[in-house]
N, C-alpha and C positions, 0 to 999 in steps of 0.2 A: 445322300446317306439317310435313312430312316431316322426320325426325331427321337425315337426310343432305343436306338441301337447304343449299346454299350462300348466305350472306347477306353483306350489306355494312353495316358500321356507321361513321357518320360522328361521330367523338368529338371535339369541340373543333377541327373542321376537318380531321382526319385520319383517312383512310379505312383500316378494317380488314376483311379479308375471312375469314370462318370459318364454321363450319358450327353449325346448331342443336343438333347432338349435343354440340359442344364447350360451348356456353352451358348446356346442360340437364345432361349427365351427370354432373359433378362437384358441382354446387350446384343441385340441382332446385328449391330453394325461393327461389333468389336472384331479384332483380328482373330481371336479363337472362333468366333461365329463364322467369319467368311472362310476359315480353313475347311470347314466341314459342310457349308451351304453350296449346293448345286446350282448357282445362277451367274449371271454375267459379272456381278461384282465380287464373286468368290475368288479365293486364293487356292494355289495348289497345296495340299497338305504337305507336312515336312516328310523326311525320310523316317524309316522305322528302325528300332533296334531289333536284336535277335528275338525278343519276345513279341514283337509286332506293335510295341508301344511308339506312338508319335514323338520324335525327339524334339525337344524345345531347349535351347540353350540360354536358359535363365535361371535365377536363384530359386531353389525350392522353398528356402526360408520364407521369402517374400510372396511367393506363388500361393501358399497354402490358405492364406487368409482371403485371397482373391477368388479362389475356387469355391470356399466356403460361402463368400458373398454371393457368388452366382447361384449357389444353391437355396439358400435361404433369405437373402436380401438383407442381411444384417452384417455389419462390420465388426468381427471379433478378433482381437489381437492380444497375444500373450504379452506380459510386461517386457520380456527380453527382446522382443521384436521391434525393430525401429520402424515408426509410421512413415517416417520419410523414404525408407527403403521400399516399404509396401507401394507407397505414392508413386515412386519412378516405375516400378512394374505395372501398376494400373495405367499409367500413361502409355508405356510400351505396348500394352495389350489392348489399348483403347477402350477401358472401362470407365468411361467418363461420368458416369453417376457416381462412382466410387471415387474418381479423382476430385470431384467437387467436395464431397463429404470429407476426404483426407485433408484437402487444403484448408477447410474450415477448422478442423480439429487441430491441425498444425499452427495456424494462426491464433487460436485459443490458447495453445500450449505456449507459444512466445509471449502472448499478452501476459499470461501468468508468471512467467520468468521475468518479464519487464518490470511487473508490479511488485515483486518479492521485496519484502523489507530488507535494507542492508542489516548486516550482522556487526557486532562489536569489533570483530577483527577487521572488516572491510572498512569501517570507519576509521580505525586505528591507522590503518594502512594509507588512507587517503591523508591523514593528518601529517603523519611521518613524511610523506613524499612530497609535501607542500612546503615550500619556503616559509619562513616565520614572517616576512615582509610581503608575501603573496596572499591576496584575498581568496579565501576557500569558500566555494558557494556550494550550499547544499539546498538551494532553492527548488522547492517542489519534490524533494526527495522522500522516499518512503522509509521511514524508520520506526514504524509502529512496532511497539512491544520490545524494542532493542535494550539491551543492558549497557548503558552509556555512563554509568556511575564513576564519579572521580576523575573524569576526562576533561582536558582543557579546551573548550570551545570559544575562547575569546575572539571577537570580531568576526565570527562566521555568519553567514547569510543563510538563515533557515526560513527565510519567506515562504509561505504556501506548503511548507514541509508537513508531512504527516508524522507527528511525534506522540500519538496517542499511545497510553499505557507504557511509555518510555520509562526506563529507570534512570533518572538524571541527578539522583541525590549526590550532594557534595561535588557538583560539577561547576566549573568556572564558565559562567555564560556572560560574563562582563562585555558590554559593547555589542553584543549580537542583535541581529534582526530577527525577530520573531513574528514579523507582521502576518496577520492571518494565518498562522501556523495553528495546526491542530494538535493541542496538548491535553486533550480530554483524558481524564484519570491518569495523568503522568505523575511520576513521583519526582518532585524536586527539592525534597527536604534538604534544608541547609545549602542549597545552591547560591551561588554568587551572581546576582542579577543586576549589577551596577550598569545605569545607562543603557539598558535594553531598549530596544524599539519594538514594542509588541502591540501596536494598533490593531485592534479588532481580532486578536487571537482568541482561540477557543480553549480555555483553561476549566471549563466546566468539571467539577468534581477532582480537580488536580490537588495534590498535597504540596503546599509550598510553606510547610512549618519551618520557621528558624531562617528564612532566606534574608538575604541583605541586598536592599535595593538601592540604598543610599550613596551616592558619589561624593566624595569629600570636595570635589572641585566645583559641587554646585549644579552639575548638569543633571536634569531631571531623567528618571526613568519614565518612559512614555508608554503608559497601557491604556490610552484612551479608547473607550469604546470595546474593551475587553470583556469576555464572558468568563466570570469567576463564580458563577452560580454553584452554590454548594461546596465551594472550595475551601480548604483549611490553609490560613495564613497566620495561624497562631504564632505569637512571639517572633514576628518578622520585622526587620527595620525597613519601613517603608517611608522615612522621611522624605518630603518633597516629591513623591511620586504623583505622577499625572493619572488619575482614575477617572477623568471626566466622563460622565454619561456611561461609565462601566455597569454591567450587571452583576451585583454581589448578593442577590438573593440567597438567604440562608447560608451565607458564608461565615466561616469561623474566623474572626479576626481579633481575638482575645489577646490582651497584652501586647499590641502591636504599637510600634513608634511610628504615627502617622502626622508628626509635626510638619506643619505647611504642606501637607498633601493636598492636592486638587481633587476634590471628591464632587464638584458641582455637577448637577444633573445625574448623579449615579443612583442606581436603584439599590438601596440598602435594606430592602424590606426583610424582617426578621434575621437581619444580620447581627451577630454577636460581636459587639464592641467592647465588652467588658475589660477593664483594666487598661485601655489603650489611651495613648497620649495623643489627643486631637489639637493640640495648641497651635493656633493661627491655620488650622485647616479650613479649606473652602468647601462648606456643604451647602451652597447656595443652590436651591432648586432640588436638592437631593430627597430621595423618597426615604424617610425615617420610619415608615409605619412597622410598629411591633419590633423595631431594633432595640437591642439590649445595650444600655449605655450605663451600667452600673460600675461603681469603683473606678470612675474615671480619674486619671492622673492629674489632669488639670481641668478646671471648669470650663464646660461648653457654652459660649457666649451666644445669645440669640442672633447677633449680627453675622455670625459665621453661617447660618443656616437661612437667613431672609434675603430675599433677592434685592 
């Protein structure tokens, strides 16, 4: 067949008009090319219909993006057409450059689905389906931006979880593990955080106004090394909390109960501690540069801040 010869293909009942050059030029080793190439590796063309079009028993829906790809080298697919379906047809016809492209595209789509944040309903379903005596693990789970307000998360493992921008206001997070969790700009207003383990968690810019951290049994909430830079902790009950070497730069800690809290080595630069109760708090080695300490409930003794 001459390369500029026009031919018709009947694919699944739909007629396509194209040239030999289109079928051969981009993928000379494909099944379509070998049907019309006159050499030793060629194939016999299929039978023709009454209009002279070569009959190919495949899906027209998925063939159209393939013929267009052979024409201009770009993969264009309507939203209602399955990429997986096109991939199977590309494999059948031996369009291997397109196969590679589609496999990468499908892999990206699957990755996006895997990384999709869980919704409120998905989280509630997981909680409902888990026995009260069974430990529920959300370790490493993506919950970014989820509305989780007023839910009961007691004893759940959120280690390494992405909870940035989550609405966790009025939630019960007692005895949870938040170690190295990402809670940037999350809303935890009025949350219960008794005996939480939050070592090195990232709570930068989070709203923790009116939270309760104090365990009446005396077990300390552990927030050692946590990043609370620019966070709001105003009016929170943080008695006995371990904030050793925490970053509290520019944090709002007005009117907080910090009795017996451990702030040794913490960075409190420009932190607003006005009206807070720091009785028996450990501030040894803490950076108090430009910190606001007005209207303290109890006097701050030098021994609390000296190594």
